[in-house]
C-alpha positions in Angstrom: -195.3 165.5 185.2 -191.9 165.3 183.6 -193.3 166.8 180.4 -194.6 169.7 182.5 -191.2 170.3 184.0 -189.7 170.3 180.4 -192.2 173.0 179.4 -191.5 175.1 182.5 -187.7 174.9 182.2 -187.8 175.4 178.5 -190.0 178.5 178.7 -187.8 180.1 181.4 -184.5 179.2 179.7 -185.4 180.4 176.2 -187.3 183.5 177.4 -184.4 184.5 179.5 -182.0 183.8 176.6 -184.0 186.0 174.2 -184.2 188.7 176.9 -180.5 188.6 177.7 -179.4 188.5 174.1 -181.7 191.4 173.1 -180.9 193.6 176.2 -177.3 192.9 177.2 -175.4 191.6 174.1 -174.4 194.8 172.6 -171.6 194.5 170.1 -169.9 197.6 168.7 -170.2 198.0 165.0 -166.5 198.6 164.8 -166.0 195.0 166.1 -168.4 193.2 163.7 -169.9 195.4 160.9 -173.0 193.1 160.5 -174.3 194.3 163.8 -175.1 197.7 162.2 -177.0 196.1 159.4 -180.7 196.5 159.0 -182.9 194.3 161.2 -181.0 194.3 164.5 -181.1 191.0 166.4 -184.0 189.9 164.2 -181.8 189.3 161.2 -180.4 186.2 162.7 -182.1 182.8 162.3 -180.8 181.8 165.8 -182.8 184.7 167.3 -185.9 183.7 165.4 -185.5 180.1 166.6 -185.0 181.2 170.2 -188.2 183.2 170.1 -190.0 180.3 168.5 -188.9 177.9 171.2 -189.8 180.3 174.0 -193.3 180.9 172.6 -193.8 177.2 172.0 -193.0 176.2 175.6 -195.0 179.1 177.0 -198.0 177.9 174.8 -197.5 174.4 176.2 -197.6 175.8 179.8 -200.9 177.5 179.0 -202.3 174.2 177.8 -201.0 172.3 180.8 -202.5 174.8 183.3 -205.8 174.9 181.4 -206.0 171.1 181.2 -207.0 171.2 177.5 -204.9 168.1 176.9 -207.3 166.0 178.9 -210.4 167.3 177.1 -211.7 165.6 174.0 -213.5 168.1 171.9 -214.4 171.7 171.1 -211.8 174.4 171.2 -209.4 172.2 173.1 -208.9 170.1 170.0 -207.8 173.0 167.8 -205.6 174.4 170.5 -203.7 171.1 170.9 -203.7 170.7 167.2 -202.0 174.1 166.8 -199.5 173.2 169.5 -198.6 169.9 167.7 -198.3 171.7 164.3 -196.0 174.3 165.7 -193.7 171.7 167.3 -193.6 169.1 164.4 -193.4 171.6 161.5 -191.4 174.4 163.0 -189.9 174.0 166.5 -188.3 170.6 166.1 -186.8 170.7 162.6 -185.7 174.4 162.9 -184.0 173.7 166.3 -182.1 170.7 164.8 -181.2 172.7 161.7 -179.9 175.7 163.7 -177.8 173.4 165.9 -176.4 171.2 163.1 -175.5 174.1 160.7 -174.0 176.3 163.5 -171.9 173.6 165.0 -171.0 172.1 161.6 -169.8 175.4 160.3 -168.1 176.2 163.7 -166.1 173.0 163.4 -165.0 173.9 159.9 -164.2 177.6 160.7 -165.8 179.4 163.6 -165.2 182.7 161.9 -168.0 181.8 159.5 -170.6 181.9 162.2 -169.2 183.2 165.5 -166.0 185.2 165.1 -163.6 185.1 168.1 -163.9 188.9 168.5 -167.5 188.2 169.8 -166.3 186.2 172.7 -166.2 189.2 175.1 -169.8 190.1 174.3 -171.5 186.8 173.7 -171.1 184.5 176.8 -170.5 180.8 176.4 -173.7 179.9 178.3 -175.8 182.0 176.0 -174.2 180.4 173.0 -175.3 177.0 174.3 -178.8 178.2 175.1 -179.1 179.5 171.5 -177.3 176.7 169.6 -177.3 173.5 171.8 -180.1 173.5 174.3 -182.7 174.2 171.6 -182.1 170.6 170.3 -181.8 169.1 173.8 -185.2 170.5 174.7 -186.8 169.6 171.4 -185.7 166.0 171.9 -186.8 166.0 175.6 -190.2 167.3 174.4 -190.5 164.4 172.0 -189.3 161.9 174.6 -191.9 163.0 177.2 -194.9 163.6 175.0 -196.5 162.4 171.8 -197.1 165.0 169.1 -199.5 164.2 166.2 -198.0 164.9 162.7 -200.1 166.2 159.9 -199.6 164.8 156.4 -196.1 165.0 154.9 -197.3 167.4 152.2 -198.9 169.8 154.5 -196.0 169.6 157.0 -193.3 170.2 154.4 -195.3 173.1 152.8 -195.5 174.8 156.2 -191.8 174.3 156.8 -190.9 175.5 153.3 -192.9 178.7 153.8 -191.0 179.3 157.0 -187.7 178.7 155.3 -188.5 180.9 152.3 -189.7 183.7 154.6 -186.4 183.8 156.4 -184.3 183.5 153.2 -186.3 186.4 151.7 -185.8 188.4 154.9 -182.0 187.6 154.8 -181.7 188.9 151.2 -183.8 192.0 152.1 -181.3 192.7 154.9 -178.5 192.4 152.3 -180.3 194.7 149.9 -180.8 197.3 152.6 -177.3 197.2 154.1 -175.0 195.5 151.6 -173.9 193.0 154.2 -174.6 189.3 154.5 -176.0 188.1 157.8 -173.6 185.2 157.9 -169.9 185.3 156.8 -170.2 182.1 154.9 -172.0 183.9 152.1 -169.0 186.2 151.7 -166.8 183.3 150.6 -169.3 181.8 148.2 -170.0 182.8 144.6 -173.5 182.9 143.3 -173.8 179.3 142.1 -172.3 178.2 145.4 -174.8 180.3 147.4 -177.7 178.8 145.4 -176.4 175.3 146.1 -175.9 176.2 149.8 -179.5 177.5 150.1 -181.0 174.4 148.3 -179.0 172.1 150.6 -180.2 174.1 153.6 -183.8 173.7 152.6 -183.4 170.0 152.0 -181.6 169.7 155.4 -184.6 171.2 157.0 -186.8 168.6 155.3 -184.5 165.9 156.5 -184.9 167.0 160.1 -188.7 167.1 159.6 -188.5 163.4 158.6 -186.2 162.6 161.5 -188.7 164.1 163.9 -191.6 162.2 162.3 -189.8 158.9 162.5 -188.5 159.4 166.0 -192.0 160.3 167.1 -193.3 157.0 165.7 -190.5 155.0 167.2 -190.9 156.5 170.6 -194.7 156.4 170.7 -195.6 153.4 168.5 -198.9 152.6 170.2 -200.0 156.1 171.2 -202.6 156.6 168.4 -204.5 153.5 169.5 -205.1 154.7 173.1 -208.4 156.4 172.3 -207.4 159.8 173.8 -207.4 163.3 172.4 -204.1 162.4 170.8 -205.8 159.7 168.7 -208.3 162.3 167.6 -205.6 164.8 166.8 -203.7 162.3 164.7 -206.7 161.2 162.7 -208.2 164.6 162.2 -204.9 166.0 160.9 -205.3 163.8 157.9 -208.5 165.6 157.0 -207.4 169.2 157.6 
């Protein structure tokens, strides 16, 4: 029941956060030029992640209501397997990455990620929805429900494809507008940018391993229970 509550609150919180950000957070381009750059809200990884979290928790609610978690075969297996893959490969590591990089850079110099001139337009509560609660709810999800991991190779390849997709998109935005999405790239030269991107990718991998190990520590005996979760864990190794 607690896991159902996490899903419901998470779906409502992140869906409203995405809606509010997209609808009401309108920053004049004279205040922050990047707001006029190609891509709109969709150029920010934070916005990508908030959408990802909202869709994930909505998907979980659909599974909860349909009762597919309690079934042991057929289409329910693939639906639950997809849910687990989305969480373990994308939702968990990306949430931790967004929180860690945002608050890490914020501690060094907030102008690199959230300039003070944005304070009148970007409320504090929304900042925490987008950059803090994403990690809180990712951890709550892991604490309240076991999620089967695929093999490390397949998991990391999936995460890498996501990372490269966003990095390609970020560079395309720069190509179209001549502006970097994040101010940190304006203070780095080319070798430093390359190093920053490599470290970012490796940091994402690190958070993938954090999730995998936490899952094993929190649910050490789950795969021996003979439920659908056991089937998920064993079948992932053959997919």
